[in-house]
N, C-alpha and C positions, 0 to 999 in steps of 0.2 A: 524534883519532876526538870525536864529539862527545858529550855529557851522555847522549842518547837512547840512542847505539850502548853506552855503557856501561850505562845502564839495560837496556838490551834483553840483555844480556851477563850480570847480574845475575840477572835474570829467569828464564832460560834456566839457571843454575847453581841457583838456589831450585827451579829446578820439577825439574829431576835429582835435586836430593838430596832430594825431598819422593818422589819418584817410588822412588827407590833404597831410603829408609824403609821406604814400603806394600812393596815387594817382599821384603825381609829382614827385615821386623819384623812385618807383617801389619797396618801400619797404626798402631802404635803409636809415642807421642811420647815425649819426653824422662821424660814419669813412666808411662810404658806399659810396655812389657815389663821394663827394667831394673829397675824397681822390685820386680816381681813376681819376678822371679831374685832381687834381692839380698833378698826377704823370703822365701824357698824358699815361693815362690808360693803365698801365703795367696788360700784362694777366698771369696767374696765370695759370698752366698745372696741370688739374688735373687728376690722375689715372682712368686708364679705370673701371667701374666697372664690378665685374663678377656676376653670376647668383646667386652664395650665397647670395650675397651683395644685388641683385635683391630681392629675396625672402625673406630676414631679413627684407628689407623695404617694402614692401608688407605685412607682417605680423605688421608693427609698423605703417602704415596707417589703418588698419581693424582695431589695438585696439584703432587706436585714434578716429577714427570715429565711434566707440562705446563709448569711451566716452563720446564726444561730443554729444552724442545722450542724455545719461544718465543725462547730467549737462543740457540738454536741455529741456528734460521729468519735470525737478523740477525748471524751469526758471519762474520768473511773465511774464504777459501780455509786459511788456514794454521791458523785456528783449528781447522778441520774435520778438518783432517788431523792435530792434536792430537790430537782425540777419537775418530779412529779409532785414532791409536797407542794410545792409554790401553785399548781395544777390544781391539787382539792383544797387550798387555801382561799383563791378566786373565787369558787366554785360557791354559790350561795350558801349562808349560814342557815341551818334549820331554820333559826327565831325569823330569818328574813324572806319577806317576797322574793323568789325567783325573777333576776332581770334577764331578756333575754340577750344583752350584750354580755354581762358578767358570763353567760353557762356557754357563750359562743367562745369565749376569750380561753374560759378554761379549756375548750375542747381543742381548739385552736393550737394552745401549749401542747397537749399531750399528741396531738398528731405530729404536732414539729419534734415533738422527742421520737416518739414511733420512726418517723421518715428520718433520723438521725441513727437508728438501729439499724435500719437495713443498711446503713453505708459500712456500720463496723463488721457486719457481717461478710463484703465484699462484695455486696449484691448492690448493683448499680441503676437503681428507678431510671424507667425514661420520664423525661421534662414532659408537665402536661401545660396548656396554652395556658397563659396568664398566671404561671408561678414561676 
């Protein structure tokens, strides 16, 4: 087995572990949920977010979405398949009550993938207001 094959297996295992952590722990890392549970869930008060901060956050999300589209436009077939798998992973499980935000997140990810495919074919979509 070549070094590249070993690296690919290692990458796949790391990805599987990361996805399992998101599914089982809501994405918390080594200092996330475990720390909260051990400390009887100490709540941290978050400051209120004003209109200015929400506006700046909105701008950042638009920029990140467009960056993701650009990166997906140059992705290989297996990478696009992996992105589609991720959209299916974040959809509600069959044994769970569907949550509107989860459903919308999965649909949004699928939309980003589809928009990137239009760039792959050479089509230049028109910009929409607010995107």
